[in-house]
C-alpha positions in Angstrom: 103.3 144.5 55.1 106.9 143.6 54.3 109.9 145.1 56.0 112.2 146.4 53.1 115.3 146.8 55.4 118.1 144.6 54.1 118.9 141.6 56.3 122.3 142.0 58.0 124.2 138.6 58.1 127.0 138.6 60.6 129.4 135.7 59.9 129.9 133.4 62.9 133.0 134.2 64.8 133.5 137.6 63.2 135.0 139.1 66.3 137.5 136.2 66.6 138.8 136.3 63.1 142.5 137.1 62.4 142.6 140.8 61.6 143.7 141.6 58.0 142.2 142.0 54.5 139.6 139.3 54.9 138.2 140.7 58.2 138.4 144.2 56.8 136.4 143.1 53.7 133.6 141.6 55.8 133.4 144.7 58.1 133.3 147.1 55.0 130.1 145.3 53.9 128.2 145.5 57.2 125.8 148.4 57.9 126.0 148.2 61.8 122.9 150.3 62.2 120.9 147.4 60.6 122.4 144.7 62.9 120.8 143.5 66.0 122.0 144.8 69.4 123.8 141.6 70.0 125.5 141.6 66.7 126.5 145.3 67.1 128.7 144.2 70.0 130.2 141.5 67.8 131.0 144.1 65.1 132.4 146.5 67.7 134.8 143.9 68.8 135.9 143.0 65.3 136.5 146.7 64.5 138.6 146.9 67.6 140.7 143.9 66.4 141.3 145.8 63.1 142.2 149.1 64.9 144.8 147.2 67.0 146.2 145.5 64.0 146.6 148.8 62.1 148.0 150.5 65.3 150.7 147.7 65.4 151.6 148.5 61.8 151.9 152.2 62.5 154.3 151.5 65.4 156.3 149.1 63.2 156.6 151.9 60.6 157.8 154.3 63.2 160.5 151.8 64.4 161.5 151.2 60.8 162.0 155.0 60.2 164.2 155.1 63.4 166.1 152.0 62.1 166.7 153.8 58.7 168.1 157.0 60.3 170.4 155.0 62.7 171.9 153.4 59.6 172.7 156.9 58.3 174.0 158.5 61.5 176.7 157.3 63.8 175.2 159.2 66.7 172.3 157.1 68.2 170.8 160.1 70.1 170.7 162.3 67.1 169.3 159.5 64.9 166.4 159.0 67.4 165.7 162.7 67.6 165.8 162.9 63.8 163.3 160.0 63.5 160.9 161.8 65.9 161.2 164.9 63.8 160.3 163.0 60.7 157.3 161.4 62.4 156.2 164.7 63.9 156.2 166.4 60.4 154.6 163.5 58.6 151.7 163.0 61.1 151.3 166.6 62.1 152.1 165.8 65.7 153.5 168.1 68.5 157.1 167.3 69.4 156.2 165.9 72.7 153.6 163.5 71.2 156.1 162.5 68.5 158.7 161.7 71.1 156.2 159.7 73.1 154.9 157.7 70.2 158.3 156.8 68.9 159.4 155.7 72.4 156.3 153.5 72.6 157.1 152.0 69.1 160.7 151.2 69.9 159.7 149.7 73.1 157.1 147.5 71.4 159.5 146.4 68.6 162.7 146.1 70.5 162.1 145.8 74.2 158.8 143.9 74.5 158.1 142.3 71.1 155.6 139.9 72.6 153.4 142.9 73.4 153.6 144.1 69.8 152.7 140.7 68.5 149.6 140.6 70.7 148.7 144.1 69.4 149.2 142.9 65.8 146.9 139.9 66.3 144.2 142.1 67.6 144.1 140.4 71.0 144.9 143.6 72.9 144.4 147.3 72.2 146.8 150.2 72.4 145.6 151.0 75.9 146.7 147.6 77.3 149.9 147.8 75.2 150.8 151.1 76.9 150.0 149.7 80.3 152.4 146.9 79.8 155.1 149.1 78.5 154.9 151.8 81.1 154.4 149.5 84.0 157.7 147.6 83.3 159.7 150.6 82.0 161.8 150.8 85.3 163.0 147.2 85.0 165.9 145.8 83.2 164.9 144.3 79.9 165.2 140.7 81.0 163.1 141.3 84.1 160.5 143.3 82.1 160.2 140.4 79.5 159.8 137.9 82.4 157.0 139.9 83.9 155.3 140.3 80.6 155.5 136.5 80.0 153.7 136.0 83.2 150.8 138.2 82.4 150.6 138.0 78.6 148.0 135.2 78.4 145.6 137.0 80.7 146.1 140.5 79.4 143.3 140.3 76.7 140.7 139.6 79.4 141.8 142.2 81.9 140.8 145.8 82.1 143.6 148.3 82.2 143.1 148.8 85.9 143.2 145.1 86.6 146.3 144.7 84.3 148.1 147.6 86.0 147.6 146.0 89.4 148.7 142.5 88.2 151.9 144.0 86.6 152.6 146.1 89.8 152.5 142.9 91.8 154.7 141.0 89.4 157.2 143.9 89.2 157.5 143.7 93.0 157.9 139.9 93.0 160.5 139.7 90.3 162.7 142.4 92.0 161.6 142.9 95.5 164.6 144.9 96.7 164.3 147.3 93.7 160.7 147.8 94.5 161.4 148.6 98.2 164.2 151.0 97.2 161.9 152.8 94.8 159.2 152.9 97.4 161.5 154.3 100.0 162.8 157.0 97.6 159.3 158.0 96.5 157.9 158.2 100.1 160.7 160.6 101.0 159.2 163.0 98.5 155.6 162.9 100.0 153.9 166.3 99.9 150.6 168.1 99.7 149.9 170.3 96.6 147.2 172.8 96.1 146.1 173.9 92.7 143.5 176.6 91.6 141.0 175.8 88.8 139.6 178.0 86.1 136.1 177.7 87.8 137.4 179.4 90.9 137.6 176.2 93.0 140.8 174.5 94.1 142.3 171.0 94.2 144.1 169.5 97.2 146.3 166.6 96.3 148.5 164.3 98.5 151.4 162.9 96.5 153.6 159.9 97.2 151.7 159.0 100.4 152.0 155.6 102.1 149.3 153.5 100.5 148.2 151.8 103.7 147.7 154.9 105.5 145.9 156.5 102.6 143.6 153.5 102.3 142.8 153.6 106.0 142.1 157.4 105.8 139.8 157.0 102.7 137.9 154.2 104.5 137.5 156.5 107.5 136.2 159.3 105.3 133.7 157.0 103.6 132.6 155.8 107.0 132.0 159.3 108.2 130.3 160.4 105.0 127.9 157.5 105.2 127.0 158.3 108.7 125.8 161.7 107.6 123.4 160.4 105.0 119.7 160.9 106.0 116.4 161.6 104.2 117.0 165.3 104.8 120.6 165.2 103.4 120.7 166.8 99.9 124.5 166.4 99.4 125.9 163.5 97.2 128.4 161.0 98.6 131.2 162.8 96.8 130.2 166.2 98.3 129.9 164.5 101.8 133.4 163.0 101.4 134.9 166.4 100.4 133.1 168.2 103.3 134.2 165.6 105.8 137.9 166.0 104.6 137.7 169.7 105.0 135.9 169.5 108.4 138.6 167.2 109.7 141.5 169.2 108.4 140.0 172.5 109.6 139.3 171.2 113.1 135.5 171.2 112.6 135.1 167.6 113.5 132.4 168.4 116.0 130.1 168.6 113.0 130.7 164.9 112.3 129.0 162.1 114.4 131.6 160.7 116.8 131.2 157.1 116.0 133.5 154.6 114.5 136.9 155.7 115.7 138.8 153.4 113.4 138.8 152.7 109.7 138.9 149.4 108.1 141.9 147.9 106.5 141.6 144.8 104.2 144.9 143.2 103.2 145.8 139.9 101.6 149.3 138.3 101.9 150.7 134.9 101.4 152.1 132.7 104.2 155.7 132.9 103.1 155.7 136.6 103.1 153.9 136.8 106.5 156.6 134.5 108.0 159.4 136.4 106.4 160.4 133.5 104.2 159.8 135.6 101.0 159.0 139.2 100.0 156.0 138.8 97.7 153.6 141.7 97.2 150.6 142.0 99.5 147.2 143.2 98.2 145.6 146.3 99.8 141.9 146.5 98.9 141.1 149.7 97.1 144.8 150.3 96.3 146.4 147.2 94.9 149.8 145.6 95.4 152.1 146.9 98.2 155.7 145.8 99.0 156.1 143.0 101.5 157.4 145.3 104.2 154.1 147.3 104.1 152.1 144.1 104.1 153.9 143.0 107.3 154.2 146.2 109.2 151.1 148.1 108.3 149.3 147.1 111.5 151.7 149.1 113.5 150.5 152.3 111.9 146.8 151.5 112.2 146.3 150.0 115.7 142.7 151.3 115.9 141.6 150.0 112.6 139.4 147.0 111.9 141.5 144.4 110.1 140.2 141.8 107.6 142.9 139.4 106.4 143.4 136.5 104.1 146.5 134.3 104.3 147.2 132.3 101.1 149.4 129.5 100.0 152.5 131.0 98.2 152.5 128.6 95.2 148.8 128.1 94.5 147.1 131.2 96.0 144.8 128.9 97.9 143.3 130.6 100.9 144.6 129.0 104.2 142.9 131.3 106.6 140.6 134.2 106.7 139.9 136.3 109.8 139.2 139.6 111.3 140.5 141.7 114.2 138.2 144.5 115.3 137.7 147.1 118.0 133.9 146.9 117.6 131.8 143.9 116.2 130.5 144.2 112.6 127.5 142.6 110.8 128.4 138.9 110.5 126.8 138.5 107.1 128.6 141.5 105.6 131.8 140.3 107.0 131.3 136.8 105.5 130.4 138.2 102.1 133.4 140.7 102.1 135.8 138.0 103.0 134.5 135.7 100.2 134.5 138.5 97.6 137.0 141.3 98.5 135.8 143.5 95.7 132.7 144.3 93.5 132.0 141.2 91.4 130.8 143.2 88.4 133.0 142.7 85.2 136.1 144.9 85.5 135.3 146.6 88.7 137.8 146.8 91.6 135.9 148.8 94.2 136.6 147.2 97.6 133.7 145.2 99.0 133.7 147.3 102.2 132.6 150.2 100.1 129.9 148.2 98.1 126.3 147.5 98.4 125.4 143.9 99.3 123.1 142.9 96.4 120.4 140.2 96.7 121.0 137.9 93.7 117.4 136.9 94.0 115.8 140.2 94.9 114.4 140.5 98.3 111.1 141.8 96.9 110.8 138.5 95.0 111.4 136.5 98.1 115.2 136.3 98.0 116.5 135.5 101.5 119.0 137.7 103.3 121.6 135.0 103.6 125.3 135.2 102.6 124.9 132.7 99.7 122.3 135.2 98.1 124.5 138.2 98.6 127.4 139.6 96.6 129.2 143.0 96.8 128.4 145.4 94.0 129.5 149.1 94.0 126.6 151.5 93.9 127.0 152.3 90.2 127.1 148.6 89.1 124.4 147.7 91.6 122.1 150.1 89.7 123.2 148.9 86.3 122.6 145.2 87.3 119.0 146.0 88.1 118.1 148.9 85.8 119.8 147.5 82.7 118.6 143.9 83.3 121.8 142.1 83.7 121.5 138.5 85.0 124.0 137.4 87.7 124.7 133.7 88.4 127.3 132.8 91.1 129.2 129.7 90.1 130.3 126.6 92.2 133.9 127.5 91.9 133.4 131.0 93.3 133.3 132.8 90.0 130.4 134.9 88.7 128.7 134.7 85.4 127.0 137.7 83.9 124.6 137.9 81.0 124.0 141.3 79.5 120.8 142.8 78.2 122.2 142.2 74.7 122.8 138.6 75.4 126.6 138.5 75.9 128.1 136.4 78.6 131.1 137.4 80.8 132.7 135.5 83.7 134.4 137.3 86.6 136.6 135.8 89.3 135.4 135.9 92.9 138.7 137.6 93.8 140.4 140.5 91.9 142.9 139.6 89.3 
């Protein structure tokens, strides 16, 4: 018996080709449904490169429309408004969307052309381009370009969450005083907002809260929610967290086991900042970069919390010291693993290690020992994917982690969050 399905040949390096007519021609001849699972990922990446290339051309066209109208009108504001109206009518957009898209186009072509170039070469997608534009929008153009230059080479390999955190840190470092002023102004507007939903439920939102206090509160809620888990407990962790929050706010804390009075706070700060020689951003696990003042003073607001800290060399990022201060002792192995890997080591995940499972690289059922070198933090979701979907995990000698997917693709993640 012969299989009459056509053989699909995927050119080597298809997903690394420069986007344009040649790549488009190759892609138009491929029936992706007939390709292997491995090659379907390659085709997906190649199509994404082409999508980014065409998006860059669209934004260039929008900027060109704006330039043409600026040449016809002496009023810059009116010219921009007229350009948005032209784009709105041509593409059947709402006024708000047209304004937003034109603003992004002008930022890409005039303010941060390096980001546009990376989009045009297919190395990043529109999502990452938006992150770089929006995250640096508050900076003067020179400072914004400096920040982008420092992250541009890594941008293609970072998720939008990782890229946002990296940019936030760099924005703090490039203009520490501005970052502190903006933080002080925002924190003065902290508030609680309630919002009804169409389903008859309601949202409770805390806005512009101090990140270190929020991180400690969330860690406390997680700790209490975990303490309620039992074989007879039918509620999910999300439901338990919500119920714990309401119990605490409504004064019904007698329904919560009284153990673990303090949360856990995990912060990373370089030596120069710690000794007040510099004002570099600190890194608060589960939140991201915080201004130097928060990194130095947060302990004053959380005297009962467990503290895990890393002090690094300012220039190289090399860890000089790791330690822990605690009210009660914790499991030594978990502490050691969490200090080595502060977050989930699955590709793209930033879940704090303290909220992760400790995964046996060599499964316990297969004789894998429960020692720190055989353990790594994986969030509950990624822990399940690693085992159920058959991903292979190899820790590397330099502290990084290599992952091989079920379809045979390889990804390397850093032992510490980007």
